[in-house]
C-alpha positions as CSV (number, residue, x, y, z in Angstrom):
1,M,-16.4,-6.7,15.2
2,K,-16.7,-8.9,12.4
3,L,-18.1,-6.2,10.5
4,R,-15.0,-4.0,11.2
5,N,-12.8,-6.6,10.2
6,L,-14.4,-7.3,6.7
7,A,-14.4,-3.5,6.1
8,I,-10.7,-3.3,6.8
9,L,-10.3,-6.3,4.5
10,L,-12.2,-4.6,1.8
11,L,-10.4,-1.3,2.3
12,L,-7.2,-3.4,1.6
13,A,-8.5,-5.3,-1.3
14,L,-9.6,-2.0,-2.8
15,S,-6.3,-0.4,-2.2
16,L,-4.7,-3.1,-4.5
17,I,-6.5,-1.5,-7.6
18,P,-4.5,1.7,-7.8
19,I,-1.1,-0.1,-7.3
20,Y,-1.6,-2.4,-9.9
21,Y,-2.5,0.2,-12.3
22,L,0.8,2.3,-11.1
23,Y,2.7,-0.7,-11.5
24,R,1.8,-1.0,-15.0
25,Y,2.6,2.5,-15.7
26,M,5.9,2.3,-14.2
27,M,6.6,-0.7,-16.3
28,R,5.5,1.1,-19.4
29,I,7.8,4.3,-18.3
30,I,10.9,2.8,-16.7
31,R,11.0,-0.4,-19.2
32,P,13.4,-2.5,-16.6
33,R,13.9,-5.1,-19.5
34,Q,16.2,-2.7,-21.3
35,S,19.2,-2.3,-19.2
36,A,20.3,-3.5,-15.7
37,A,20.4,0.1,-14.5
38,R,16.7,0.5,-15.4
39,L,16.1,-2.5,-13.6
40,F,17.6,-1.4,-10.4
41,L,15.9,1.9,-10.8
42,F,12.5,0.0,-11.3
43,L,13.1,-2.1,-8.1
44,L,14.0,1.0,-6.1
45,A,11.0,2.8,-7.3
46,N,8.8,-0.4,-6.2
47,F,10.3,-0.6,-3.0
48,L,10.0,2.8,-2.0
49,L,6.3,2.6,-3.3
50,V,5.7,-0.5,-1.0
51,I,7.1,1.6,1.8
52,V,5.2,4.9,1.3
53,Y,1.8,2.9,0.4
54,T,2.1,0.6,3.4
55,M,2.5,3.7,5.6
56,L,-0.4,5.3,3.7
57,L,-2.7,2.3,4.4
58,V,-1.8,1.8,8.1
59,G,-2.5,5.4,8.8
60,L,-5.7,5.2,7.0
61,V,-6.8,1.9,8.6
62,V,-5.8,3.7,12.2
63,K,-7.7,6.8,11.4
64,L,-10.8,5.0,10.1
65,F,-11.1,2.3,12.7
66,P,-9.4,3.5,15.8
67,L,-9.2,0.9,18.9
68,H,-11.5,2.0,21.7
69,H,-9.4,0.6,25.1
70,V,-12.3,1.1,27.9
71,G,-10.2,1.6,31.2
72,S,-6.8,2.0,30.0
73,S,-4.4,4.4,31.2
74,F,-3.0,5.1,27.7
């Protein structure tokens, strides 16, 4: 069980790397400091990114590390 928990933690830690570079790319493309409209576009894009990336990570963790319930009726 500890190995499984460490593997999930490692997966989550490694998944931060692409998000960091995507964040830097969006900062360079959108340039939120230029105007309020660009700032709100940047905030909206980040909000959507967090929602989508969280859904993808949860789906990946559930697929890679399924729970095995012995004797359950589900």
